C-alpha positions, 0 to 999 in steps of 0.5 A: 209611623202615624203622622197628622198633617194639619191643613191651615193656609194651604187648602189643597192636596197638590203641591203642598210642601207640609203634606209632601213631607208628612207623606214622605216621612210617615207610614200613614198620615191623617189630614186635619183641619181645625176651625180655630175658635180663637180667630172665629170669635173675633169675626162678624157672624156673616163673615163671607171668608168663613163661607169660602173656607167652609166650601173649600173644606168641603171640596178638600173633603171630597178630594180626600174621599176620591183618594180613599181617605178623608179630611178630619175636620174639628172645631175648637182651640188648636192648643188643646186639640192637637195634643189631644188628637195626637194622643188619640191617633198614637201619632209620632209627628204633627206636620204643618206649613209655617204661618208668620204672623204673631198669633200663629207663631205664639200658638204654634210655639205653645203647641211645639212645647206641649207635644215635645213634652209628650215626645211628639215632633212638631214639624213645619214646612215652608209653603206660603211663600217662595223665600221665608224669614231668613232666606233673603238676607242683607250681606251683614246677615240682617233683614232687608227693610227696603223693598228694592234691594230685597227684590234684587237679592230675591231675584238673584237667589231664585233658581228652578228648585224654588219653584218646583212643585212637590209631588204629593201624589206619589205617596197618596197611598199613605193617607189613612183609609178612615172615613170621617163624618160630614164637616160641621155646618156654618150654623153649628159654629154660629155663622150665617150660610148666606153668600152675598159676594161672588168668590173669584175662580182658582183658574189662573188668568193667563192673559191678565197676567201677561197684560198686567204692566200696562193695564193694572192701574185702571180700576174700570178694567178687569185687569187684576188677577183677584188671586189674593183670596186663593193665595190667602188661604192656599187654595192655589200653589204660590210656586205654580203662580210664580212660574206663570209670573216668571214666564209672563210678566216681571211686574206681576212677579214683583207683586209676589215679591212684595207678598214675601217681603211683608211676610219676612217683615212681620216675622222679624218685626212683629211690633209692626203688626199693631204699631208703626214700623218706624216707631217715631211715627206713633207720636203723630196726634191723630184726629178723632173725627167720627163723622169723617170716619163714617163718611170714609166707611160708607163712601161718602166723602165727596171725593169720587175715586175714594167713594167708589173704592169704598163702595166696591169693598162694601159690596164685593169684599174686593178693591182694585189695588190702585184705589187701595192706595188712594183710599188709605192715603186719604184716610191717613193723610187728608183726614188724619185718621189713625191708619189703624182704623183703616187697617181694622176695616179692611180686616173686616171687609176684604175677602183677601185679607192678609195681615202682613200685606195689609198692615205693610200697605197701610203703613206705606200709605201713612208713611210710617212703615218700612220703605214707605212713601215719604210723609210729605207725599199726599195723593191727590184723589182728583189727579188720580181719577184724572189719570186712572179713570178719566171717563168716570167709568169705575166711579159711575159703576159704584157711585150711582148718584155721582154728578147729581145734587144727591152726591156729597160736597167734599168733607175736607178740601184737598190743599188745606188737608195736604198742608195740615198733614205735612205740618202735623207730621213734620211737628210730631217728627221734629223734622225741620 
């Protein structure tokens, strides 16, 4: 019995739940990756993430070739390609790992129904998270919408089996022996191959994880793992990283639990991908000041910590976690610009962009999400700088003209902005 295994957010052969399931239940398995044109058409042609994926696909092809097999790489619409390839290969099953984002779920449902009509099974597996959609629920069976009780239940539910690796290597002999052609080039897909940012290593930074609690909030330090990109595309195993976190640092483990939490939220509340989780917050009348938005994007707001974060993002595709909260709060509270503008900008710029976590983080900062910061909490960028970058080390690294006449004056005054935001929110929400 021949099966297809469709790689998506799981670009590795080791400890891969869906690949393990495919190899266990089949006599022959054809590994497949599709450059999804529906997604690619929405991206800028110099998108660095496509370069990263392309490099990882070539690495994965090489891994399969060393095993005597190969990764088949296609370019097009999976809704058309998957049924066509299943027919071509006379496949009885198509295996994949589940994706919880709204677009992926709609796409997969169409493929499931199409294959079902042809007598072919479309079989999913849990690989991207430790606990998915319905595995950590309230006692009444409903989904959690507050993180702290969710995290307690998550930890109570966790056992060794949840963190155990899938031994895919036991059945590698079942991989098809066919050799495929080289991977389609970036240029053939209409993308630039010019890499201008550095991609983080896949190696777990054990010392950083160990010191995470004490150092994670200081952007001048190299104190975050930078593994978000690898988790996003599954080039590392979430189970392996969670094992390290359980062993080394509970604060780091909590960050992984937040990730599961937001994946669960976007599954149960798909409207939150585009609209406020708490719908009454969509009544807030946002400002439409293009000059303020441009200054925020370019890191020229006159608030040094905000500007350093935005310039780091623009230059590297990364922004320190603490600073992400500050710049998000600044856009939605100080400038009173729609949080969606920031979410979309991050979606374009962040190497580690993950829709569930990004939307969740932005709505947290704007006060409109699940378990969000209350609307009257407005980060003070100056006090955040005094607390977390008191010697201006991070700021001077990214804002070279800081401290000179060339550095802009603040585009909005903090006390005015804070009171305006609180009043605007209060009025829109009809709160007395």
